[in-house]
C-alpha positions in Angstrom: -2.3 6.2 -22.3 -0.6 7.5 -19.3 3.0 6.9 -18.9 4.4 5.8 -15.9 7.3 8.3 -16.0 5.1 11.2 -15.8 3.5 10.1 -12.4 4.6 10.1 -8.8 5.1 6.1 -9.5 7.9 6.9 -11.9 10.8 7.2 -9.6 9.8 4.1 -7.7 9.6 2.4 -11.5 13.1 3.6 -12.0 14.4 2.2 -8.8 13.0 -1.2 -9.7 10.6 -1.3 -6.8 7.4 -2.1 -8.5 7.3 -5.7 -8.5 4.9 -8.7 -9.1 2.2 -6.3 -10.8 -1.3 -7.5 -11.3 -2.0 -4.4 -12.9 0.1 -1.5 -14.2 -1.1 0.8 -16.5 -3.8 3.2 -17.4 -7.2 3.0 -15.7 -10.7 4.3 -16.9 -10.0 7.7 -15.6 -8.2 10.1 -18.2 -4.5 10.7 -17.0 -4.6 8.0 -14.3 -1.9 5.2 -13.9 -3.1 2.2 -11.6 -0.7 -0.1 -9.9 -1.6 -3.6 -8.1 1.4 -5.6 -6.7 4.3 -5.1 -4.2 6.6 -2.2 -3.6 10.0 -3.2 -2.6 11.3 -1.4 0.6 14.5 -3.4 1.1 16.7 -4.7 -1.6 19.1 -7.8 -0.8 22.7 -7.4 -1.7 23.1 -8.6 -5.1 25.8 -10.9 -6.3 27.3 -10.2 -9.6 24.1 -9.9 -11.9 21.9 -12.1 -10.1 18.1 -10.8 -9.3 17.4 -11.7 -5.9 13.8 -10.7 -4.4 13.6 -8.0 -1.9 14.3 -8.6 1.8 10.9 -7.2 2.5 8.0 -5.1 0.5 4.9 -3.4 0.8 2.8 -6.3 -0.5 -0.8 -6.3 -2.3 -0.4 -2.5 -2.9 -3.4 -0.7 -4.4 -2.5 2.4 -5.7 -3.1 5.2 -8.4 -1.2 8.3 -9.6 -2.1 11.4 -11.9 -0.3 12.3 -14.9 1.8 15.5 -14.1 1.2 15.2 -10.2 4.3 14.6 -8.0 2.5 12.8 -5.2 0.3 9.7 -4.7 -3.3 10.6 -3.6 -4.3 7.2 -2.0 -2.4 4.0 -1.5 -3.1 0.9 0.6 -0.8 -2.2 1.1 0.1 -4.9 3.7 3.5 -5.0 5.9 4.4 -8.2 7.4 5.6 -6.3 10.1 4.6 -3.0 11.6 8.5 -2.1 12.1 8.7 -1.6 8.3 6.4 1.8 8.5 9.6 3.7 8.9 10.9 2.1 5.6 7.6 3.1 3.8 7.8 6.7 4.8 11.7 6.8 3.7 11.2 5.0 0.4 8.1 6.8 -0.6 9.5 10.3 0.8 8.6 12.8 -1.6 5.8 10.7 -3.4 3.4 11.2 -0.4 1.2 14.1 0.3 -0.2 15.4 3.7 -3.8 15.4 1.9 -3.3 12.0 1.0 -4.9 9.0 2.1 -2.5 5.8 3.0 -3.8 2.5 4.4 -1.4 0.0 5.9 -2.3 -3.3 7.3 0.0 -5.2 9.4 0.4 -8.7 10.3 1.7 -8.2 13.8 -0.8 -5.6 15.6 -3.7 -6.2 17.7 -6.6 -7.4 15.8 -8.6 -4.7 17.3 -5.9 -1.8 16.7 -6.7 0.9 14.5 -3.9 3.7 14.6 -2.8 6.9 13.0 0.7 7.1 12.8 2.8 10.2 11.4 6.2 10.8 9.9 6.3 14.5 9.5 3.2 15.9 7.9 2.2 12.3 6.4 -0.4 10.3 8.1 -0.9 6.3 7.7 -3.9 4.6 8.8 -2.5 1.3 10.4 -4.9 -1.6 10.8 -4.7 -5.1 11.3 -4.9 -7.7 8.6 -4.8 -11.5 9.4 -5.6 -14.1 6.8 -7.4 -11.7 4.6 -6.3 -9.7 1.5 -5.8 -5.7 1.3 -8.2 -5.7 -1.5 -11.0 -7.3 0.6 -10.3 -5.3 3.8 -10.4 -2.1 1.8 -13.5 -3.1 0.2 -14.9 -3.7 3.8 -13.6 -0.4 4.9 -15.2 1.8 2.3 -18.5 -0.3 2.4 -18.6 -1.4 -1.2 -20.2 -4.7 -2.2 -18.2 -6.6 -4.8 -21.4 -7.0 -7.0 -21.2 -3.0 -7.2 -17.9 -3.6 -9.4 -18.0 -6.8 -10.9 -18.7 -5.6 -14.4 -15.7 -3.4 -14.5 -12.6 -3.9 -15.7 -9.5 -4.2 -13.4 -8.4 -0.6 -13.8 -12.0 0.5 -13.3 -12.4 -1.7 -10.0 -9.3 0.0 -8.9 -10.6 3.4 -9.7 -13.9 2.7 -8.0 -12.5 1.3 -4.7 -9.5 4.1 -4.4 -11.8 7.0 -5.3 -14.0 5.7 -2.7 -11.0 5.1 0.0 -10.0 8.8 -0.7 -13.1 10.4 1.0 -13.1 8.2 4.1 -12.9 10.1 7.4 -11.4 7.8 10.1 -10.6 9.5 13.2 -8.1 6.6 14.6 -6.1 7.3 17.7 -2.9 8.8 16.9 0.3 7.2 18.2 3.9 7.8 17.6 5.9 5.3 15.8 7.9 4.2 18.8 4.7 3.8 20.5 3.6 1.4 17.8 6.8 -0.4 18.2 6.0 -0.9 21.7 2.6 -2.2 21.0 3.3 -4.5 18.0 3.2 -8.2 18.7 5.6 -11.0 17.4 5.6 -11.5 13.6 3.5 -14.5 13.0 4.8 -17.0 10.4 2.8 -16.8 7.5 3.6 -20.5 6.5 2.5 -21.8 10.0 -0.6 -24.1 9.8 -0.3 -24.4 5.9 -0.3 -27.8 4.2 2.9 -28.4 2.6 
């Protein structure tokens, strides 16, 4: 069983950033640790010892980390605002690799937009996501059919999807973070149009 401390996710775990885990443990590949959940980006100020939810997170994160490796090879997640991408780059600083594949789905970018945004030598693929899930969007992106993986356990499904995602060759328009801020749209209220 792979211990999270020995992977690139260890620091995030120590900082209390890995929340709402659907999966947090070994996968079907030897020495690999998988995580599906949220990664807190900005914490609220805590009063005394009460635990408060973070101000915002990378939600619906899908990622894997290898035992003994210092960087995360592939990660996908959802941001409620493109503006939070700078926080992603700083919170995950040192845990990402120039050769890694990182997919960030945003609520407030044009539904036809697909960008590549770099922070230093780390590239993020930025895609729109509206009323869908990161899992479904990634399945579509890599061209997987859920019947292909339905017999696998949760760790196996994650392995299968993220191994396919690692090899995607996507040549999206490269824009700067500042350009992305100019192009982003107002953040949609996620509770609007929902039955109470």
